[in-house]
N, C-alpha and C positions, 0 to 999 in steps of 0.2 A: 287607815284613817282613824280608826277607833283607838289604837294604841297611842299614837302621838297626841291625839286629842285628850285622852284621859291623863296622859303624862303631863301635858301643859296645864290642864285644869288643876291637878294635884300640886304641881310646882307653884302655880300662882297662888293657890290657897295657902301653901306653906309660907310663901314670901309675905303674904298679907298678915299672917299672925306671928311669924317668927321675929321679924325685925320691924319695929314700929315705924321707922322712916320709909320703909319699902312698901307700904300699903298700896300707894298709887302705882308703883312699878309692878306689883303682883297682879293688878287688875288686867294688864295687857296679856300675859300668858293665859289667864283664866278666860278672857274673851276669845282669844284665838282657839283655845281648847274647846270651848263651847261651840264655836263655828265649825271646827273640824268634826266634832261629834254629830252636829246637826246634818252636815253633808253626808257623813257615813250612814246615818239613819235614812236619809232621803234616797241614797243609792240602794240601800238594802230593800226598801219598800218598792222602788221602781223595778228592781230585779225580781222580787217576788211576784209583782203584778205581771211582768213579762213572762215569767215561767207559767203562771196560772193561765194566761191567755194562750200560750203555745200548747199547753196540755189540753185546753178546751178545744182548740183548733184541731189537734190530733185526734180527739175523740169523735169529732164531726166527720172526718174523712173516712170513706169506706176502706176496709183493709185491702192491701195490695195482694193480688194473687201471687203465690210463690212461683218461682221459675220452674220448679219440678212438676208443677201441676200440668196435667195433660189437658189441652183445650178440648172442650166439648163442641158438639155441632151448633149449639146455641151461641157460643162465644166466637165462632169463626164467621167473618163476614165474607160472603162470596159475591163475585161480580155477576151481572145478569147473564153474561155469556157462559160462565161456568154452570150456573143454574140451568140454563137451557140445555147444555150438553148432558148434565145429569138427568134431566127429564127424558131426553131422547134415549139415553142408555137404559133408563128404567123401563120405558115403553118397549124397547127392543128386547129386553130380557123377559118381559111378560108375554110377548108374542111367541116365544120359543116354547 
């Protein structure tokens, strides 16, 4: 959008000053060029804001554990049945 906008703006400027009768005709490409440049700037600022928001959101999220990481006892959730079996096993091993 920036290249066509700048091209039309320069073309319209040249038409306004090169040929005296074409001043009015040169205003149309200049207007379209300015509109294209404004649209390009708006898109660029929207993209920059979206990137900044996504970076801020990524910083707020906790880091993901790697797949190679071995789970610890704290990170494993066990059902109540499994916990009862482990307690029984622990008691029976202490009795021996």
